N, C-alpha and C positions, 0 to 999 in steps of 0.2 A: 905249312901253307906253301904252295907252288906259286911262284911269281912268274908270269908269261909277260912277254913285250906285248902291249897294246896293238901295235901295228901288226904283229904276227898274227894275233888272234883274229883281227878283221880280216886280214888276207886268208886265213884258213876258212873263215865263215865264207867268204865270197867264192873260194874254191870248191868247198862243199855244196854251194848252192848251184855252181856252173856244172858240177859233176851230176848233180840230181837233173838239171836240165837236160843233159846230154843222154841221161838214162831214160828220161820220158821221151825224148826224140827218138832213141832206139826202140822203146817199146811201140811207138807209133808207126815206125817203119815195118816191124814185125805184124802189125795189125793189118790183115787184108781183108777180113770179112765184114767187119763192122765200121762203117764210115763214121757213125756219131762217136764210137769208143775212140776211134783215130783222132778226131777233132778233140775231145776232150783231153787227150795225151798231149797233143800239140799245145793246147791251151795252158796246161800244167807246166810244160817245159818253158813257155813263154812267161809265165809267172815267176819260175824260179831264176830264169835268166835275168828278168828285171830286177828281182831281189839282189842279185850278185852285182848288177850294174849301180844300184842305189848304194850299197855297202861299199863298192868299189869307190864311188865318187865321194871323197871326203869333203869337198867344197860344198856339194849339196847338202850333206848331212850337218855340216857346221851352219849353213844358212837356215835349216829348220831348227836347229837348237837356238840359234839367236832370235828367231822369231817366235819361240815357245810353241811349235807346232807338233 
């Protein structure tokens, strides 16, 4: 069994989601023909960026856990 530091694991997840957001933004920049597709890609980027912020904000996560949400 491999032991990982919990803080590093959370940081790694945040970085992956941030990188995913950047990737979707890059795809949206490349999309020049279909405005609807570009908007969907930007929405996906925003979704992954918000996930990265939620995971990065330990206080908010702790608040949700304490309230059983």
